[in-house]
PyMOL Python script that loads the backbone (N, CA, C, O; Angstrom):
from pymol import cmd

cmd.read_pdbstr("""\
ATOM      1  N   MET A   1    -179.952-179.593 -90.942  1.00  0.00           N
ATOM      2  CA  MET A   1    -179.160-179.635 -92.157  1.00  0.00           C
ATOM      3  C   MET A   1    -180.027-179.313 -93.371  1.00  0.00           C
ATOM      4  O   MET A   1    -179.588-178.611 -94.282  1.00  0.00           O
ATOM      5  N   ASN A   2    -181.231-179.816 -93.384  1.00  0.00           N
ATOM      6  CA  ASN A   2    -182.119-179.598 -94.518  1.00  0.00           C
ATOM      7  C   ASN A   2    -182.520-178.122 -94.622  1.00  0.00           C
ATOM      8  O   ASN A   2    -182.644-177.579 -95.720  1.00  0.00           O
ATOM      9  N   LYS A   3    -182.720-177.485 -93.466  1.00  0.00           N
ATOM     10  CA  LYS A   3    -183.101-176.076 -93.458  1.00  0.00           C
ATOM     11  C   LYS A   3    -181.954-175.209 -93.978  1.00  0.00           C
ATOM     12  O   LYS A   3    -182.182-174.241 -94.703  1.00  0.00           O
ATOM     13  N   THR A   4    -180.728-175.559 -93.605  1.00  0.00           N
ATOM     14  CA  THR A   4    -179.568-174.807 -94.063  1.00  0.00           C
ATOM     15  C   THR A   4    -179.401-174.952 -95.565  1.00  0.00           C
ATOM     16  O   THR A   4    -179.107-173.977 -96.256  1.00  0.00           O
ATOM     17  N   MET A   5    -179.583-176.146 -96.067  1.00  0.00           N
ATOM     18  CA  MET A   5    -179.453-176.387 -97.511  1.00  0.00           C
ATOM     19  C   MET A   5    -180.541-175.625 -98.262  1.00  0.00           C
ATOM     20  O   MET A   5    -180.305-175.107 -99.354  1.00  0.00           O
ATOM     21  N   SER A   6    -181.723-175.562 -97.677  1.00  0.00           N
ATOM     22  CA  SER A   6    -182.817-174.833 -98.304  1.00  0.00           C
ATOM     23  C   SER A   6    -182.488-173.345 -98.392  1.00  0.00           C
ATOM     24  O   SER A   6    -182.749-172.707 -99.412  1.00  0.00           O
ATOM     25  N   ARG A   7    -181.917-172.797 -97.328  1.00  0.00           N
ATOM     26  CA  ARG A   7    -181.538-171.382 -97.332  1.00  0.00           C
ATOM     27  C   ARG A   7    -180.435-171.123 -98.348  1.00  0.00           C
ATOM     28  O   ARG A   7    -180.474-170.130 -99.074  1.00  0.00           O
ATOM     29  N   LEU A   8    -179.465-172.002 -98.398  1.00  0.00           N
ATOM     30  CA  LEU A   8    -178.380-171.838 -99.361  1.00  0.00           C
ATOM     31  C   LEU A   8    -178.902-171.938-100.788  1.00  0.00           C
ATOM     32  O   LEU A   8    -178.469-171.195-101.670  1.00  0.00           O
ATOM     33  N   GLY A   9    -179.817-172.842-101.005  1.00  0.00           N
ATOM     34  CA  GLY A   9    -180.406-172.987-102.335  1.00  0.00           C
ATOM     35  C   GLY A   9    -181.191-171.754-102.740  1.00  0.00           C
ATOM     36  O   GLY A   9    -181.112-171.305-103.884  1.00  0.00           O
ATOM     37  N   PHE A  10    -181.946-171.211-101.804  1.00  0.00           N
ATOM     38  CA  PHE A  10    -182.710-170.005-102.095  1.00  0.00           C
ATOM     39  C   PHE A  10    -181.776-168.832-102.357  1.00  0.00           C
ATOM     40  O   PHE A  10    -182.019-168.035-103.264  1.00  0.00           O
ATOM     41  N   GLY A  11    -180.703-168.718-101.566  1.00  0.00           N
ATOM     42  CA  GLY A  11    -179.737-167.640-101.763  1.00  0.00           C
ATOM     43  C   GLY A  11    -179.062-167.747-103.122  1.00  0.00           C
ATOM     44  O   GLY A  11    -178.877-166.741-103.808  1.00  0.00           O
ATOM     45  N   ALA A  12    -178.697-168.953-103.510  1.00  0.00           N
ATOM     46  CA  ALA A  12    -178.073-169.151-104.815  1.00  0.00           C
ATOM     47  C   ALA A  12    -179.056-168.834-105.939  1.00  0.00           C
ATOM     48  O   ALA A  12    -178.678-168.251-106.955  1.00  0.00           O
ATOM     49  N   LEU A  13    -180.298-169.213-105.756  1.00  0.00           N
ATOM     50  CA  LEU A  13    -181.316-168.921-106.762  1.00  0.00           C
ATOM     51  C   LEU A  13    -181.526-167.410-106.893  1.00  0.00           C
ATOM     52  O   LEU A  13    -181.626-166.892-108.005  1.00  0.00           O
ATOM     53  N   ALA A  14    -181.591-166.711-105.772  1.00  0.00           N
ATOM     54  CA  ALA A  14    -181.781-165.261-105.813  1.00  0.00           C
ATOM     55  C   ALA A  14    -180.585-164.580-106.457  1.00  0.00           C
ATOM     56  O   ALA A  14    -180.754-163.637-107.229  1.00  0.00           O
ATOM     57  N   LEU A  15    -179.386-165.041-106.153  1.00  0.00           N
ATOM     58  CA  LEU A  15    -178.189-164.472-106.743  1.00  0.00           C
ATOM     59  C   LEU A  15    -178.141-164.756-108.239  1.00  0.00           C
ATOM     60  O   LEU A  15    -177.786-163.881-109.029  1.00  0.00           O
ATOM     61  N   GLY A  16    -178.490-165.950-108.619  1.00  0.00           N
ATOM     62  CA  GLY A  16    -178.482-166.322-110.037  1.00  0.00           C
ATOM     63  C   GLY A  16    -179.537-165.565-110.825  1.00  0.00           C
ATOM     64  O   GLY A  16    -179.329-165.257-111.999  1.00  0.00           O
ATOM     65  N   ALA A  17    -180.652-165.265-110.204  1.00  0.00           N
ATOM     66  CA  ALA A  17    -181.720-164.562-110.907  1.00  0.00           C
ATOM     67  C   ALA A  17    -181.378-163.092-111.097  1.00  0.00           C
ATOM     68  O   ALA A  17    -181.872-162.458-112.030  1.00  0.00           O
ATOM     69  N   SER A  18    -180.545-162.546-110.233  1.00  0.00           N
ATOM     70  CA  SER A  18    -180.256-161.128-110.336  1.00  0.00           C
ATOM     71  C   SER A  18    -179.061-160.834-111.241  1.00  0.00           C
ATOM     72  O   SER A  18    -178.871-159.687-111.645  1.00  0.00           O
ATOM     73  N   VAL A  19    -178.275-161.817-111.557  1.00  0.00           N
ATOM     74  CA  VAL A  19    -177.069-161.590-112.360  1.00  0.00           C
ATOM     75  C   VAL A  19    -177.381-161.108-113.771  1.00  0.00           C
ATOM     76  O   VAL A  19    -176.763-160.138-114.210  1.00  0.00           O
ATOM     77  N   PRO A  20    -178.298-161.723-114.504  1.00  0.00           N
ATOM     78  CA  PRO A  20    -178.478-161.302-115.897  1.00  0.00           C
ATOM     79  C   PRO A  20    -179.310-160.031-116.075  1.00  0.00           C
ATOM     80  O   PRO A  20    -179.698-159.714-117.199  1.00  0.00           O
ATOM     81  N   SER A  21    -179.587-159.312-115.020  1.00  0.00           N
ATOM     82  CA  SER A  21    -180.447-158.140-115.135  1.00  0.00           C
ATOM     83  C   SER A  21    -179.613-156.881-115.421  1.00  0.00           C
ATOM     84  O   SER A  21    -179.549-155.969-114.596  1.00  0.00           O
ATOM     85  N   PHE A  22    -178.993-156.848-116.571  1.00  0.00           N
ATOM     86  CA  PHE A  22    -178.254-155.662-116.992  1.00  0.00           C
ATOM     87  C   PHE A  22    -179.215-154.739-117.714  1.00  0.00           C
ATOM     88  O   PHE A  22    -179.711-155.063-118.793  1.00  0.00           O
ATOM     89  N   ALA A  23    -179.471-153.605-117.122  1.00  0.00           N
ATOM     90  CA  ALA A  23    -180.428-152.669-117.705  1.00  0.00           C
ATOM     91  C   ALA A  23    -179.714-151.367-118.037  1.00  0.00           C
ATOM     92  O   ALA A  23    -178.632-151.080-117.526  1.00  0.00           O
ATOM     93  N   ALA A  24    -180.335-150.608-118.885  1.00  0.00           N
ATOM     94  CA  ALA A  24    -179.784-149.302-119.231  1.00  0.00           C
ATOM     95  C   ALA A  24    -179.902-148.366-118.022  1.00  0.00           C
ATOM     96  O   ALA A  24    -180.722-148.591-117.133  1.00  0.00           O
ATOM     97  N   ALA A  25    -179.096-147.344-118.000  1.00  0.00           N
ATOM     98  CA  ALA A  25    -179.131-146.388-116.895  1.00  0.00           C
ATOM     99  C   ALA A  25    -180.493-145.703-116.843  1.00  0.00           C
ATOM    100  O   ALA A  25    -181.068-145.345-117.871  1.00  0.00           O
ATOM    101  N   ILE A  26    -180.984-145.533-115.648  1.00  0.00           N
ATOM    102  CA  ILE A  26    -182.289-144.912-115.447  1.00  0.00           C
ATOM    103  C   ILE A  26    -182.105-143.401-115.391  1.00  0.00           C
ATOM    104  O   ILE A  26    -181.223-142.902-114.693  1.00  0.00           O
ATOM    105  N   ASP A  27    -182.929-142.688-116.117  1.00  0.00           N
ATOM    106  CA  ASP A  27    -182.860-141.228-116.136  1.00  0.00           C
ATOM    107  C   ASP A  27    -183.591-140.676-114.914  1.00  0.00           C
ATOM    108  O   ASP A  27    -184.813-140.784-114.811  1.00  0.00           O
ATOM    109  N   VAL A  28    -182.844-140.093-114.003  1.00  0.00           N
ATOM    110  CA  VAL A  28    -183.429-139.580-112.770  1.00  0.00           C
ATOM    111  C   VAL A  28    -183.440-138.051-112.730  1.00  0.00           C
ATOM    112  O   VAL A  28    -183.700-137.464-111.680  1.00  0.00           O
ATOM    113  N   SER A  29    -183.164-137.417-113.840  1.00  0.00           N
ATOM    114  CA  SER A  29    -183.069-135.948-113.845  1.00  0.00           C
ATOM    115  C   SER A  29    -184.399-135.287-113.493  1.00  0.00           C
ATOM    116  O   SER A  29    -184.410-134.258-112.819  1.00  0.00           O
ATOM    117  N   ASP A  30    -185.527-135.862-113.940  1.00  0.00           N
ATOM    118  CA  ASP A  30    -186.836-135.286-113.595  1.00  0.00           C
ATOM    119  C   ASP A  30    -187.088-135.361-112.092  1.00  0.00           C
ATOM    120  O   ASP A  30    -187.617-134.421-111.499  1.00  0.00           O
ATOM    121  N   VAL A  31    -186.712-136.470-111.487  1.00  0.00           N
ATOM    122  CA  VAL A  31    -186.923-136.638-110.049  1.00  0.00           C
ATOM    123  C   VAL A  31    -186.043-135.663-109.269  1.00  0.00           C
ATOM    124  O   VAL A  31    -186.494-135.048-108.302  1.00  0.00           O
ATOM    125  N   VAL A  32    -184.800-135.526-109.686  1.00  0.00           N
ATOM    126  CA  VAL A  32    -183.883-134.604-109.011  1.00  0.00           C
ATOM    127  C   VAL A  32    -184.388-133.168-109.130  1.00  0.00           C
ATOM    128  O   VAL A  32    -184.317-132.401-108.169  1.00  0.00           O
ATOM    129  N   THR A  33    -184.890-132.809-110.289  1.00  0.00           N
ATOM    130  CA  THR A  33    -185.442-131.465-110.485  1.00  0.00           C
ATOM    131  C   THR A  33    -186.655-131.234-109.595  1.00  0.00           C
ATOM    132  O   THR A  33    -186.805-130.163-109.008  1.00  0.00           O
ATOM    133  N   ASP A  34    -187.518-132.239-109.495  1.00  0.00           N
ATOM    134  CA  ASP A  34    -188.715-132.118-108.660  1.00  0.00           C
ATOM    135  C   ASP A  34    -188.339-131.998-107.184  1.00  0.00           C
ATOM    136  O   ASP A  34    -188.933-131.203-106.457  1.00  0.00           O
ATOM    137  N   ILE A  35    -187.370-132.773-106.744  1.00  0.00           N
ATOM    138  CA  ILE A  35    -186.929-132.684-105.348  1.00  0.00           C
ATOM    139  C   ILE A  35    -186.329-131.300-105.079  1.00  0.00           C
ATOM    140  O   ILE A  35    -186.572-130.707-104.028  1.00  0.00           O
ATOM    141  N   GLY A  36    -185.559-130.799-106.018  1.00  0.00           N
ATOM    142  CA  GLY A  36    -184.979-129.466-105.864  1.00  0.00           C
ATOM    143  C   GLY A  36    -186.038-128.378-105.788  1.00  0.00           C
ATOM    144  O   GLY A  36    -185.861-127.381-105.089  1.00  0.00           O
ATOM    145  N   ALA A  37    -187.145-128.569-106.511  1.00  0.00           N
ATOM    146  CA  ALA A  37    -188.227-127.582-106.487  1.00  0.00           C
ATOM    147  C   ALA A  37    -188.981-127.601-105.159  1.00  0.00           C
ATOM    148  O   ALA A  37    -189.637-126.622-104.805  1.00  0.00           O
ATOM    149  N   GLN A  38    -188.890-128.705-104.427  1.00  0.00           N
ATOM    150  CA  GLN A  38    -189.627-128.823-103.169  1.00  0.00           C
ATOM    151  C   GLN A  38    -188.842-128.302-101.970  1.00  0.00           C
ATOM    152  O   GLN A  38    -189.354-128.326-100.850  1.00  0.00           O
ATOM    153  N   VAL A  39    -187.628-127.837-102.172  1.00  0.00           N
ATOM    154  CA  VAL A  39    -186.807-127.368-101.058  1.00  0.00           C
ATOM    155  C   VAL A  39    -187.444-126.159-100.372  1.00  0.00           C
ATOM    156  O   VAL A  39    -187.505-126.118 -99.143  1.00  0.00           O
ATOM    157  N   THR A  40    -187.911-125.191-101.126  1.00  0.00           N
ATOM    158  CA  THR A  40    -188.491-123.974-100.546  1.00  0.00           C
ATOM    159  C   THR A  40    -189.761-124.256 -99.744  1.00  0.00           C
ATOM    160  O   THR A  40    -189.855-123.807 -98.602  1.00  0.00           O
ATOM    161  N   PRO A  41    -190.748-124.983-100.295  1.00  0.00           N
ATOM    162  CA  PRO A  41    -191.955-125.236 -99.491  1.00  0.00           C
ATOM    163  C   PRO A  41    -191.672-126.038 -98.222  1.00  0.00           C
ATOM    164  O   PRO A  41    -192.251-125.766 -97.170  1.00  0.00           O
ATOM    165  N   VAL A  42    -190.790-127.019 -98.321  1.00  0.00           N
ATOM    166  CA  VAL A  42    -190.474-127.827 -97.145  1.00  0.00           C
ATOM    167  C   VAL A  42    -189.765-126.967 -96.101  1.00  0.00           C
ATOM    168  O   VAL A  42    -190.013-127.118 -94.905  1.00  0.00           O
ATOM    169  N   GLY A  43    -188.895-126.077 -96.539  1.00  0.00           N
ATOM    170  CA  GLY A  43    -188.222-125.173 -95.613  1.00  0.00           C
ATOM    171  C   GLY A  43    -189.190-124.233 -94.931  1.00  0.00           C
ATOM    172  O   GLY A  43    -189.061-123.963 -93.737  1.00  0.00           O
ATOM    173  N   LEU A  44    -190.161-123.731 -95.679  1.00  0.00           N
ATOM    174  CA  LEU A  44    -191.165-122.842 -95.086  1.00  0.00           C
ATOM    175  C   LEU A  44    -192.031-123.569 -94.059  1.00  0.00           C
ATOM    176  O   LEU A  44    -192.333-123.020 -92.999  1.00  0.00           O
ATOM    177  N   ILE A  45    -192.422-124.780 -94.366  1.00  0.00           N
ATOM    178  CA  ILE A  45    -193.232-125.561 -93.424  1.00  0.00           C
ATOM    179  C   ILE A  45    -192.418-125.871 -92.169  1.00  0.00           C
ATOM    180  O   ILE A  45    -192.927-125.769 -91.052  1.00  0.00           O
ATOM    181  N   GLY A  46    -191.154-126.249 -92.357  1.00  0.00           N
ATOM    182  CA  GLY A  46    -190.299-126.529 -91.204  1.00  0.00           C
ATOM    183  C   GLY A  46    -190.108-125.301 -90.333  1.00  0.00           C
ATOM    184  O   GLY A  46    -190.125-125.397 -89.106  1.00  0.00           O
ATOM    185  N   GLY A  47    -189.923-124.138 -90.968  1.00  0.00           N
ATOM    186  CA  GLY A  47    -189.778-122.898 -90.209  1.00  0.00           C
ATOM    187  C   GLY A  47    -191.036-122.552 -89.442  1.00  0.00           C
ATOM    188  O   GLY A  47    -190.966-122.084 -88.306  1.00  0.00           O
ATOM    189  N   ALA A  48    -192.185-122.780 -90.055  1.00  0.00           N
ATOM    190  CA  ALA A  48    -193.454-122.489 -89.375  1.00  0.00           C
ATOM    191  C   ALA A  48    -193.647-123.410 -88.172  1.00  0.00           C
ATOM    192  O   ALA A  48    -194.107-122.970 -87.119  1.00  0.00           O
ATOM    193  N   VAL A  49    -193.301-124.673 -88.327  1.00  0.00           N
ATOM    194  CA  VAL A  49    -193.429-125.617 -87.207  1.00  0.00           C
ATOM    195  C   VAL A  49    -192.490-125.221 -86.079  1.00  0.00           C
ATOM    196  O   VAL A  49    -192.874-125.253 -84.910  1.00  0.00           O
ATOM    197  N   LEU A  50    -191.257-124.846 -86.422  1.00  0.00           N
ATOM    198  CA  LEU A  50    -190.299-124.423 -85.410  1.00  0.00           C
ATOM    199  C   LEU A  50    -190.777-123.157 -84.696  1.00  0.00           C
ATOM    200  O   LEU A  50    -190.677-123.057 -83.473  1.00  0.00           O
ATOM    201  N   LEU A  51    -191.291-122.198 -85.452  1.00  0.00           N
ATOM    202  CA  LEU A  51    -191.797-120.964 -84.861  1.00  0.00           C
ATOM    203  C   LEU A  51    -192.976-121.237 -83.930  1.00  0.00           C
ATOM    204  O   LEU A  51    -193.068-120.648 -82.853  1.00  0.00           O
ATOM    205  N   LEU A  52    -193.860-122.113 -84.338  1.00  0.00           N
ATOM    206  CA  LEU A  52    -195.006-122.468 -83.500  1.00  0.00           C
ATOM    207  C   LEU A  52    -194.556-123.152 -82.219  1.00  0.00           C
ATOM    208  O   LEU A  52    -195.093-122.872 -81.147  1.00  0.00           O
ATOM    209  N   THR A  53    -193.585-124.039 -82.316  1.00  0.00           N
ATOM    210  CA  THR A  53    -193.065-124.728 -81.130  1.00  0.00           C
ATOM    211  C   THR A  53    -192.435-123.732 -80.160  1.00  0.00           C
ATOM    212  O   THR A  53    -192.669-123.808 -78.954  1.00  0.00           O
ATOM    213  N   VAL A  54    -191.647-122.810 -80.673  1.00  0.00           N
ATOM    214  CA  VAL A  54    -191.014-121.796 -79.819  1.00  0.00           C
ATOM    215  C   VAL A  54    -192.074-120.896 -79.196  1.00  0.00           C
ATOM    216  O   VAL A  54    -191.956-120.536 -78.025  1.00  0.00           O
ATOM    217  N   ALA A  55    -193.097-120.527 -79.941  1.00  0.00           N
ATOM    218  CA  ALA A  55    -194.158-119.669 -79.407  1.00  0.00           C
ATOM    219  C   ALA A  55    -194.907-120.373 -78.274  1.00  0.00           C
ATOM    220  O   ALA A  55    -195.229-119.745 -77.265  1.00  0.00           O
ATOM    221  N   ILE A  56    -195.181-121.644 -78.426  1.00  0.00           N
ATOM    222  CA  ILE A  56    -195.882-122.391 -77.374  1.00  0.00           C
ATOM    223  C   ILE A  56    -195.020-122.479 -76.122  1.00  0.00           C
ATOM    224  O   ILE A  56    -195.511-122.278 -75.011  1.00  0.00           O
ATOM    225  N   LYS A  57    -193.732-122.780 -76.300  1.00  0.00           N
ATOM    226  CA  LYS A  57    -192.828-122.856 -75.143  1.00  0.00           C
ATOM    227  C   LYS A  57    -192.716-121.498 -74.444  1.00  0.00           C
ATOM    228  O   LYS A  57    -192.719-121.431 -73.215  1.00  0.00           O
ATOM    229  N   ALA A  58    -192.618-120.419 -75.222  1.00  0.00           N
ATOM    230  CA  ALA A  58    -192.518-119.081 -74.630  1.00  0.00           C
ATOM    231  C   ALA A  58    -193.791-118.729 -73.877  1.00  0.00           C
ATOM    232  O   ALA A  58    -193.725-118.155 -72.790  1.00  0.00           O
ATOM    233  N   PHE A  59    -194.953-119.065 -74.438  1.00  0.00           N
ATOM    234  CA  PHE A  59    -196.224-118.798 -73.764  1.00  0.00           C
ATOM    235  C   PHE A  59    -196.294-119.534 -72.432  1.00  0.00           C
ATOM    236  O   PHE A  59    -196.707-118.964 -71.422  1.00  0.00           O
ATOM    237  N   LYS A  60    -195.886-120.808 -72.435  1.00  0.00           N
ATOM    238  CA  LYS A  60    -195.900-121.585 -71.193  1.00  0.00           C
ATOM    239  C   LYS A  60    -194.910-121.012 -70.186  1.00  0.00           C
ATOM    240  O   LYS A  60    -195.184-120.988 -68.987  1.00  0.00           O
ATOM    241  N   TRP A  61    -193.756-120.551 -70.674  1.00  0.00           N
ATOM    242  CA  TRP A  61    -192.748-119.990 -69.785  1.00  0.00           C
ATOM    243  C   TRP A  61    -193.262-118.704 -69.131  1.00  0.00           C
ATOM    244  O   TRP A  61    -193.105-118.508 -67.926  1.00  0.00           O
ATOM    245  N   VAL A  62    -193.873-117.836 -69.933  1.00  0.00           N
ATOM    246  CA  VAL A  62    -194.417-116.576 -69.395  1.00  0.00           C
ATOM    247  C   VAL A  62    -195.560-116.855 -68.440  1.00  0.00           C
ATOM    248  O   VAL A  62    -195.634-116.241 -67.376  1.00  0.00           O
ATOM    249  N   ARG A  63    -196.445-117.760 -68.791  1.00  0.00           N
ATOM    250  CA  ARG A  63    -197.570-118.102 -67.911  1.00  0.00           C
ATOM    251  C   ARG A  63    -197.081-118.655 -66.579  1.00  0.00           C
ATOM    252  O   ARG A  63    -197.644-118.335 -65.532  1.00  0.00           O
ATOM    253  N   LYS A  64    -196.041-119.478 -66.608  1.00  0.00           N
ATOM    254  CA  LYS A  64    -195.475-120.038 -65.388  1.00  0.00           C
ATOM    255  C   LYS A  64    -194.811-118.945 -64.545  1.00  0.00           C
ATOM    256  O   LYS A  64    -194.893-118.981 -63.317  1.00  0.00           O
ATOM    257  N   ALA A  65    -194.151-117.969 -65.195  1.00  0.00           N
ATOM    258  CA  ALA A  65    -193.480-116.891 -64.477  1.00  0.00           C
ATOM    259  C   ALA A  65    -194.494-115.939 -63.820  1.00  0.00           C
ATOM    260  O   ALA A  65    -194.208-115.357 -62.774  1.00  0.00           O
ATOM    261  N   LEU A  66    -195.650-115.784 -64.420  1.00  0.00           N
ATOM    262  CA  LEU A  66    -196.650-114.878 -63.868  1.00  0.00           C
ATOM    263  C   LEU A  66    -197.472-115.507 -62.758  1.00  0.00           C
ATOM    264  O   LEU A  66    -198.087-114.789 -61.970  1.00  0.00           O
ATOM    265  N   SER A  67    -197.499-116.821 -62.677  1.00  0.00           N
ATOM    266  CA  SER A  67    -198.325-117.448 -61.646  1.00  0.00           C
ATOM    267  C   SER A  67    -197.553-117.802 -60.402  1.00  0.00           C
ATOM    268  O   SER A  67    -198.124-118.336 -59.451  1.00  0.00           O
TER     269      SER A  67
END
""", "prot")
cmd.dss("prot")
cmd.show_as("cartoon", "prot")
cmd.util.cbc("prot")
cmd.orient("prot")
């Protein structure tokens, strides 16, 4: 019973502490712009990894077919 009351008390305290935290809206436009700028490099890296994986599989397939 004491452990349950302790959890309820902590939950009420956490809820009460978070209620008065009314803050102004956070400007995320810089972050969104930066993420948008990273689309091309991430796509190129992903394509290179995919191409390398396919090349390794093809090499193993050809080597297996020749032996």
